[in-house]
PyMOL commands that place a pseudoatom at each C-alpha (Angstrom):
pseudoatom trace, name=CA, resn=MET, resi=1, chain=A, elem=C, hetatm=0, pos=[12.091, -9.601, -91.757]
pseudoatom trace, name=CA, resn=GLN, resi=2, chain=A, elem=C, hetatm=0, pos=[13.756, -12.880, -92.729]
pseudoatom trace, name=CA, resn=LEU, resi=3, chain=A, elem=C, hetatm=0, pos=[15.169, -13.250, -96.240]
pseudoatom trace, name=CA, resn=THR, resi=4, chain=A, elem=C, hetatm=0, pos=[17.450, -15.714, -97.962]
pseudoatom trace, name=CA, resn=VAL, resi=5, chain=A, elem=C, hetatm=0, pos=[20.250, -13.746, -99.622]
pseudoatom trace, name=CA, resn=ASN, resi=6, chain=A, elem=C, hetatm=0, pos=[22.821, -15.652, -101.666]
pseudoatom trace, name=CA, resn=GLY, resi=7, chain=A, elem=C, hetatm=0, pos=[21.860, -18.847, -99.850]
pseudoatom trace, name=CA, resn=HIS, resi=8, chain=A, elem=C, hetatm=0, pos=[22.152, -17.415, -96.323]
pseudoatom trace, name=CA, resn=GLU, resi=9, chain=A, elem=C, hetatm=0, pos=[19.350, -16.567, -93.911]
pseudoatom trace, name=CA, resn=VAL, resi=10, chain=A, elem=C, hetatm=0, pos=[19.454, -12.815, -93.273]
pseudoatom trace, name=CA, resn=THR, resi=11, chain=A, elem=C, hetatm=0, pos=[17.398, -10.661, -90.928]
pseudoatom trace, name=CA, resn=VAL, resi=12, chain=A, elem=C, hetatm=0, pos=[16.786, -7.096, -92.054]
pseudoatom trace, name=CA, resn=PRO, resi=13, chain=A, elem=C, hetatm=0, pos=[14.902, -4.288, -90.285]
pseudoatom trace, name=CA, resn=SER, resi=14, chain=A, elem=C, hetatm=0, pos=[11.250, -3.742, -91.165]
pseudoatom trace, name=CA, resn=THR, resi=15, chain=A, elem=C, hetatm=0, pos=[12.254, -0.387, -92.677]
pseudoatom trace, name=CA, resn=VAL, resi=16, chain=A, elem=C, hetatm=0, pos=[13.886, -2.266, -95.579]
pseudoatom trace, name=CA, resn=THR, resi=17, chain=A, elem=C, hetatm=0, pos=[10.944, -2.650, -97.953]
pseudoatom trace, name=CA, resn=ASN, resi=18, chain=A, elem=C, hetatm=0, pos=[12.437, -2.775, -101.446]
pseudoatom trace, name=CA, resn=VAL, resi=19, chain=A, elem=C, hetatm=0, pos=[15.498, -3.996, -103.306]
pseudoatom trace, name=CA, resn=GLY, resi=20, chain=A, elem=C, hetatm=0, pos=[17.211, -0.587, -103.370]
pseudoatom trace, name=CA, resn=GLU, resi=21, chain=A, elem=C, hetatm=0, pos=[16.946, -0.291, -99.597]
pseudoatom trace, name=CA, resn=LEU, resi=22, chain=A, elem=C, hetatm=0, pos=[18.246, -3.861, -99.232]
pseudoatom trace, name=CA, resn=LEU, resi=23, chain=A, elem=C, hetatm=0, pos=[21.326, -3.085, -101.337]
pseudoatom trace, name=CA, resn=THR, resi=24, chain=A, elem=C, hetatm=0, pos=[21.976, -0.002, -99.214]
pseudoatom trace, name=CA, resn=HIS, resi=25, chain=A, elem=C, hetatm=0, pos=[21.458, -1.969, -95.980]
pseudoatom trace, name=CA, resn=LEU, resi=26, chain=A, elem=C, hetatm=0, pos=[23.936, -4.618, -97.171]
pseudoatom trace, name=CA, resn=GLN, resi=27, chain=A, elem=C, hetatm=0, pos=[26.361, -1.843, -98.183]
pseudoatom trace, name=CA, resn=LEU, resi=28, chain=A, elem=C, hetatm=0, pos=[26.535, -3.040, -101.780]
pseudoatom trace, name=CA, resn=ASN, resi=29, chain=A, elem=C, hetatm=0, pos=[27.206, -0.885, -104.823]
pseudoatom trace, name=CA, resn=ALA, resi=30, chain=A, elem=C, hetatm=0, pos=[23.870, -0.791, -106.660]
pseudoatom trace, name=CA, resn=GLU, resi=31, chain=A, elem=C, hetatm=0, pos=[25.576, 0.298, -109.885]
pseudoatom trace, name=CA, resn=LEU, resi=32, chain=A, elem=C, hetatm=0, pos=[27.429, -3.024, -110.070]
pseudoatom trace, name=CA, resn=ALA, resi=33, chain=A, elem=C, hetatm=0, pos=[24.680, -5.338, -108.815]
pseudoatom trace, name=CA, resn=ILE, resi=34, chain=A, elem=C, hetatm=0, pos=[22.412, -7.726, -110.651]
pseudoatom trace, name=CA, resn=VAL, resi=35, chain=A, elem=C, hetatm=0, pos=[19.515, -8.945, -108.511]
pseudoatom trace, name=CA, resn=GLU, resi=36, chain=A, elem=C, hetatm=0, pos=[17.373, -12.048, -108.840]
pseudoatom trace, name=CA, resn=LEU, resi=37, chain=A, elem=C, hetatm=0, pos=[14.200, -12.077, -106.725]
pseudoatom trace, name=CA, resn=ASN, resi=38, chain=A, elem=C, hetatm=0, pos=[12.451, -15.419, -106.297]
pseudoatom trace, name=CA, resn=ARG, resi=39, chain=A, elem=C, hetatm=0, pos=[14.271, -16.746, -109.375]
pseudoatom trace, name=CA, resn=ILE, resi=40, chain=A, elem=C, hetatm=0, pos=[13.384, -13.781, -111.604]
pseudoatom trace, name=CA, resn=ILE, resi=41, chain=A, elem=C, hetatm=0, pos=[16.162, -11.430, -112.723]
pseudoatom trace, name=CA, resn=LEU, resi=42, chain=A, elem=C, hetatm=0, pos=[15.032, -7.870, -112.107]
pseudoatom trace, name=CA, resn=ASP, resi=43, chain=A, elem=C, hetatm=0, pos=[15.390, -5.278, -114.833]
pseudoatom trace, name=CA, resn=ARG, resi=44, chain=A, elem=C, hetatm=0, pos=[17.602, -2.437, -113.642]
pseudoatom trace, name=CA, resn=ALA, resi=45, chain=A, elem=C, hetatm=0, pos=[14.884, 0.116, -114.508]
pseudoatom trace, name=CA, resn=VAL, resi=46, chain=A, elem=C, hetatm=0, pos=[12.492, -1.276, -111.878]
pseudoatom trace, name=CA, resn=ARG, resi=47, chain=A, elem=C, hetatm=0, pos=[14.895, -3.125, -109.573]
pseudoatom trace, name=CA, resn=ASP, resi=48, chain=A, elem=C, hetatm=0, pos=[15.394, -0.567, -106.808]
pseudoatom trace, name=CA, resn=ASN, resi=49, chain=A, elem=C, hetatm=0, pos=[11.670, 0.051, -106.297]
pseudoatom trace, name=CA, resn=THR, resi=50, chain=A, elem=C, hetatm=0, pos=[10.688, -3.633, -106.374]
pseudoatom trace, name=CA, resn=ALA, resi=51, chain=A, elem=C, hetatm=0, pos=[9.084, -4.599, -103.060]
pseudoatom trace, name=CA, resn=ILE, resi=52, chain=A, elem=C, hetatm=0, pos=[10.505, -7.402, -100.936]
pseudoatom trace, name=CA, resn=LYS, resi=53, chain=A, elem=C, hetatm=0, pos=[8.649, -9.422, -98.330]
pseudoatom trace, name=CA, resn=GLN, resi=54, chain=A, elem=C, hetatm=0, pos=[9.180, -12.017, -95.627]
pseudoatom trace, name=CA, resn=ASP, resi=55, chain=A, elem=C, hetatm=0, pos=[10.860, -15.243, -96.865]
pseudoatom trace, name=CA, resn=ASP, resi=56, chain=A, elem=C, hetatm=0, pos=[11.852, -13.871, -100.287]
pseudoatom trace, name=CA, resn=TYR, resi=57, chain=A, elem=C, hetatm=0, pos=[14.776, -15.614, -101.986]
pseudoatom trace, name=CA, resn=ILE, resi=58, chain=A, elem=C, hetatm=0, pos=[17.309, -13.117, -103.341]
pseudoatom trace, name=CA, resn=GLU, resi=59, chain=A, elem=C, hetatm=0, pos=[20.534, -13.642, -105.266]
pseudoatom trace, name=CA, resn=ILE, resi=60, chain=A, elem=C, hetatm=0, pos=[22.854, -10.676, -105.731]
pseudoatom trace, name=CA, resn=VAL, resi=61, chain=A, elem=C, hetatm=0, pos=[25.793, -10.757, -108.109]
pseudoatom trace, name=CA, resn=GLN, resi=62, chain=A, elem=C, hetatm=0, pos=[28.298, -7.919, -108.279]
pseudoatom trace, name=CA, resn=PHE, resi=63, chain=A, elem=C, hetatm=0, pos=[30.867, -7.334, -110.947]
pseudoatom trace, name=CA, resn=VAL, resi=64, chain=A, elem=C, hetatm=0, pos=[34.379, -6.755, -109.651]
pseudoatom trace, name=CA, resn=GLY, resi=65, chain=A, elem=C, hetatm=0, pos=[37.447, -5.580, -111.493]
pseudoatom trace, name=CA, resn=GLY, resi=66, chain=A, elem=C, hetatm=0, pos=[40.777, -7.222, -111.327]
pseudoatom trace, name=CA, resn=GLY, resi=67, chain=A, elem=C, hetatm=0, pos=[43.787, -7.916, -113.298]
for i in range(1, 67): cmd.bond("trace and resi %d" % i, "trace and resi %d" % (i + 1))
show_as sticks, trace
zoom trace
């Protein structure tokens, strides 16, 4: 499946069907991620189970610590 993630074309396996699986596939820490799907920010309570489909536009922002 083709997606646009953070402005880049990405191909993911057909087994990746929701946002939670996408975060795992991309090896991102779901606890620190904010996800926007097709220009709508997803509420954390429903984010991981939200379905994704071909040609979706996804922005993922992660908080990082530093000092």
